C-alpha positions, 0 to 999 in steps of 0.5 A: 372938854367934857366927855359924853360919859362924864356929861351922862354921869353928871346929869342925874347928880345936877338933877338931884341937886336942882330937885333938893333946891326946889323942894327947899322951904323958903317962907315960914306959915305962922298962923298965931302971929304976934298974939298971945295965946294967953289972951286968945283963950279966955278964963270963962268958956261956956259954964267953965272957968278957970280955977288955980291948980298944979295937977296939969301934966306939962312937957318938961321944959327946962332951959335948953331942953327939947320941949323948951326949943319946940314950944315958944308958948304953952297955956295950961289951965284947970277949968271947972264948972257947976254943971259939967266935969272939970277940964285940964286944958294945955295948948303948946305952940310951936313956930317951927315943924321940922325934922328936929322940932316936931309936936309931941303927941300925948301917947309919947308925953304920957308914957314918958312920965310912966303912964300907960296909954290904952284906947287910943283912937281917932274921932271926928269932933262935929263943929258945924253941920258940915264940919268936924274936927280930926281929934284923937281919945286915949286914956292914960293910966298909972297907979294913982291916976286915971286921965281920960283925954281928947286932943288934936294937933295942927301943922300949917293948915293940916289936921294930923291924927297920927305921927305917920299923918304928922310926918306926911303933912309937915312934908306937904308943907315943905314941898309947897315952899314953907315951914309950917308952925304947929299947935297941940291942944290936950283936953283931959280930965280925971276918972274912969272913961265912959262915953259921957266924960268923952262927950264932955270933953267934946262939948268943951272943945266946941266951946273952947273954939267958940270962945277964942278970939277970932284972929287966933282961931286959925293958929288952933284948927287951920285956916279952912276949919276956922273960916267954916266954924266962924261962918256958921257961928 
């Protein structure tokens, strides 16, 4: 027969086990589905068109590397225009955001290949009269290259603007019972930073979302913002 003391000691363990089971994600949220980013994002965006280039800074993705495990799909392109700045675009998609596999934010990626990070700040890119895209601007500087950057990340339907927010929103997804997918969208150019350059990167961001295949838009910005953006188009 169990003694009362044993029951009292065992109760917290049972409660903890039950709580852990309740918080264990049982489903997956995949907003990209079976779509391919290469086809979802067109080669012409507003006045920009794709130009062949190898100038884009990418996460190292050797076979078996963390980047290779994290990102199932990566699209990197240089877009040029007769009337706008050239824009380097990188979109990296991962179907699983976990403690081991989380999106690599540019502050980390660029520093890892020798860049100094300057002026990182949170911004809101206006999309509609009532909605904006939470994003970050920063400058990556090396001895021979200066790269103004605008980027955003999505985890599930959340759009975190910092590493801390990214961890919190991943946990929120898990508490709702699912493992979320995620995406990093990075837009950049070459040259000394200025308000005009960042304004141009924001224009490209809006044109990018407007040009993206509608069924794939939630994969870039989450379902709520995608619905608002499409409704106002």
